N, C-alpha and C positions, 0 to 999 in steps of 0.2 A: 573931066570933071564935071558933073552937072552943076547948073546954074542953081539948085537946092541946095546942094554941098557949100557950093562956093558961097553963097547969101548965109547959111548958118553958123557954118563954122567961122570960129572965133580967129582974129589976127594970130594968137600964140597955138593955136592947134592947127593952123593952114601952113604956117612954118615946118610943123613935124615932117620928116622924112616919113615915117611909119603910118602916121596918118594918112598922109595923102595918099599913098599907095594903098593903105586899107579902103579909101575910097575910093579909088579905081577898081578894084577888086570887087568891093561891094556893089556898084552899078551893073556889074554883068548879073544876069541873069541866070546862073549855071547851075540852075536845076539838076539834080541828077539823072541820067548819067552825062550832062551835056558841060564842057568846060569853060564852052563860051569866051576863049580865048584868054582866061586867065592865067593859064601857065607859059603862053606867049608873053606876057607880061613880066612875070616871074625870069623867064628864059633869057630877056632882052637884058634885067639887070646882072643876071648873073653871069653871064658872058661877059658884061665890061669889067669884073673885076676878075677875072681869069678862069671861073669854072669852064669844065669842056663837058657840054650837055648831049646826053642821048635822049632823043625821045623815043617813047615805045608805045606803040600803037597796037593794042592786043585786044583781040574781039571785037573793035571797034572803041573801045575803050582809050581816052589819051593819059598817057602819063608819062611821067622823066625821070631819069637819074642822071644827077649832076654833081661831079667831083671837081675837087681844086687842090694840089698838093700832090705830092711822088712818095712820102715814107711816114713810117710811123703808125701810130692807132688811127681809126676813121670815125670820126663823129657824123651821123646822119639827123638832119633835121625830118622830121616825115610828116606828113599830111594831105589834106584834098581841099579839092578847089570847089569841087562837087555841094552842093546844101541840098536840104527837103524843101518839098513846094511851101510855098507862103500860105497857103490856107486863102480863107475870102480877105482879099486886098481892103474891103470895105471895114474891115476894123482893124485895121492898120492905123495908127494915127499919121502916121505918112507913107506914101507907097513902098513897098518894100525893098525895092530894087531903086529907090532914089535915095541913096543914104543921107541922113542929116545928124549933124551933132547939135543935139537939142538944149534949152537954156539951161538946163542941168547939168551940162554937159556929158552927155550920155550919147555917144557913138551908136545910132539907132540903125536897123538894116538887115535883112536874111543873110546870115552867115558873119554878122560881126563878131560872136561868140565860137562861133563853130562852123568854121575855124578860120576865115579869112584873115579875121585880125591878127593871129596868131603868125599866117603866113607871111604878113607882111612884118611884124616884128623878128621874124627870123633871117627875112633878108636884109632888112636893115641892119640888125645884128651882124651879119656876117660883113657887108660892107664897111662897119667902121673896123671890126675886127681885122681884116683884110688890110686896109688902109693903115694900119696900126702896126700890124705884122704881116707885111708884104712874103716874106721867107718865112712864115709861120712852122713850128714842129707840127705833124701829124698831118689827116686829111680830112678836108670838110666835105660833106655831102649832102646832096636833098634829094628826096624820095619822095614824089609827088602824084597823086593819082586824082582821077575824078570818078573812082567806082568805092566810095566808102559808105554813102549813104544808102545806097541802093545794094545788088546782090552780092557785091565786095567779092567777087569771082576774075574780074580781067583786071582788078587795078593793083594793087600791094602786095597781094598773095601771088598775082602771076608774076611781077618784076621780082619780087624773094625768090622765086623758083629759077628764074635767069640768073640772078645773083649767085646762088646757090650750085647752077651749074658749070659758073665760071669758077668758081671755087672765090669767090673775091670776097673779104672776110669784111664784117661789118661789125665793130669793137661796142661802140655805143651809139646809142637813139634817142633823139628826144622827141616825144610824139606833141605836136600842140595841141591835142585836144584840150579843153575846159576842164581842167582840174581843180581850179580853186572852188570854194564853196562862199564864205563869207565876203574875204579880200583876196587880191592878188598875192599870190605866193602863199596861202596858206595851208594849201596841201599840195603834195606831189603824188600820183599815182604810181606806185613802185611793182605793179601788178595786178592781173585781173583774174577773176573766177573764170572756170571752164563753161561753156554753153553747150549742152546736147538736148535738142528737140525731139520730141517723139509722135506720130501719130498714130492711133490704134483705133483699129477698126474692129468692133465686136459684131458677130455675125448671130442674128438671132431668127424666127421665124415670124412673117408678120401674120397678123390676124385679128379679129373683133375681139376687145372688149371684153364683149358678154360672154366667149367661150375662151377664156385663157388658156384651159386646157391643150386646144387644138395650135396654140402659139406658142412663143419662145420670146420672152421680153429681155431683149440685151442691154437694156437698163439695168432692171432689178438684177442681172446676173452681174452685172461691171459693179455695181455700188459697192459692195462687201470689199473687192479690191481696190478700188478706187480711193476708198477709206483708207484702206490701210497704205496703199502708196502717200496718204497725203499726212499720216501720222508718223511715217515710218522715220526713225533717227538716222540718217544715211551715214553722219560722221559728226563730229564733234568740234571742227574745222580746228584751226591752230592759231598761233599767234600772229600771223598774218592774213588769214585767212577768216570770215565766221563758218557756222556750219552749214552745207551742203543741204540746200533748198528744191522742193519740189512744188512746182506750181501747174494747175492746169488752165490752161488760157482760153481752151473754146469746148463746146460741149454741144453736139449737136445729135438729134434723134428725131423720128416722127414725119408724118406726110400731111401734117396741117390741119388733119382731121383730132376730134375728139375721140373717134370712138374706135380707132385702129393703133393696134399693135405694133411698134413699128419693127422690121425687118434687121434694122442696123442702128449702131451707135458709133458715132466719130469723136476721139476725144482727143484733142491737140494738147500738149504739155512738156514743159521744161524743166531741165535740172541747173541753174548755177550752182557749180559743183568746186568744192575746194581742192587744195593739192594732197588730201589726205586719203582722196580717192580717186581710181582711176573711171574714163568712160565704160571701159569694159568692164567692171564690177559692176556699174551702174547697169549695164545693159542685162548682165546675168540675174542680178538682182530682181531686176522688172520683170525678166520673161519668168525667173521659177516661180515668182508669186502669179502671174496670171495660168501661167500651166495648173499650181495646184489648187484653183478654182475651178477647171475645166472648161474653159471658153474657147470658142471658135473664134479665133481672131488673126489678124493680119496686123503688124507693128512695123512700121518704119521710121527708121532712125535717121537723125541729120547732127553732124556734128558740126557746131559754129565755131568751136574753139578750143583749145586745150588750155588750162591755167597757165599763168607764168608768174614769176617772180623774179624781181632782181633786189634782193634780200640787203646787199652791199655790195662796195665797190667803187672804183674810183670814180664813175658818173654820178652815182647818187649823192655821193660826199661832195662833187665841183659843186651841184645843182643846189644841194641843202645849203651851202656855203654862200652861192650867188643870193640866194633869196634873203638870207638874213643879212648879208651886207646891204642889198638896195633897198630892202623892205622893213627890217628893223625885226623881222621875227624869222624862226625856224620853221619851216612848213612840216605838218605831221605826216606821216605817210599813212598811205590808203589802198587798198584794192575792192573798195566798192564799186558799184555801178555796172554799166553793161559793157558789153565788148567794144574793141576798138582795134585799129589797123596791129598795134602792138602786138598781137597774138601771133601775126604770121611772122614778124619780123625777130622776135624772140626766137623762132626755131633754128635760126642762125647761130644762136648760142650767144646773141648779142645783149647786152645790158641794157633793159630798153625801161624809159619813165615818158609819164604823160605830167605836162607842165604848160599849163595855159591861163586862159581868162577865168571870171568866174562862169559858173555856169547856171547861173539863176533863171536864163529866160531861154535856155535853148531848146530849139524846134516849135517855139511860142509864137503866136503873136506877137508882135512890138520886140524882137528879139534887139536886147541892146547890152552894152556894157560900158563901164566908165573910158572916156576919151583917152584920159591920161593914163588907162593902165596897160595902153598897149605902149607908149615912149619906156615904161618901169618894164615891161616883160621885154622889151628889145634889151633893155641894159642885162635884164637877167640872164638873157642867152650869151650876148657878149660878154659877161662876167663868167657864166659857165668854161666857153671858149677859153678865156684867159686864164682860167685855172688850169686846163687841160693841155693846151697847144701853147699857149706865149712862152 
């Protein structure tokens, strides 16, 4: 632990095993895809309480899969040790990788909310649960990667494929993503929308703006169909998902000169889609519209994740009851936000939820969460284990 952490942490927080581990993790500048020794810290703690650990280095990415127990359903805690870059350090109140607990009681540092705080809470929850129930029913696992904030190819996605090949069941999974909105435990993410991206290139004929009859402007050709795509009602959503949305994120054409008709237009777009429509249906509808407008185009698709939903089940009930018992309020369910590694785990038929700290400052300068929330989060994780396996 750094001198800054020891100096600013109060005596009460310094005694917290969860906060002590969080501070150790936060001190390590594990900017994606570098784990920077975070997983070793976790592995050492888990091995001491009887977990069997399998390190999986895939495509240069560090991951591990750890299990404890022999029989019964399996619950995995899933998360990532990599963090996004800090941005300009001069804009931080404290250096981003010298974590502190400030005078207002906030734990500050890159990764505090997303998601090293959750990792610490998971480990200490497992430690207390195993100490109280050394012969517990069921199996407990950890699925940890250093490739979530980056391409997410050789991390959880790859580990899940290995588990699938081995026919290893994974019944329940708690992903430690920061799900809470205003206070800890007010929201559980019980699903996520699908994400389908497209790169559209519309080919025209470059020419002089004074002689448009000798050119073909791809911008002018594409505008009508782009307007249709933006205004198309793709579906109406359902009780768990909002209506599918289409968003253009980048649009580029031109040579930089004001008197040249461009020869090509590039459009990057993304669907965040509900379970009411499939990726194949979205692709077909888009391509049908493009063809109807007679465009000369190339379209490349990227599926970032299918929608998944845990509408009910033992895990969701246990986690909601645990939150209500520990915090005094029952969490709402939500499928909003971006993608997470839960999308890979759900393909195993697993009940997946996301439960973690308040997400107000994730990826921002001065990322922070209430320090006391980590001990509360650890108790929620422990109470969930109690309801499933005690």
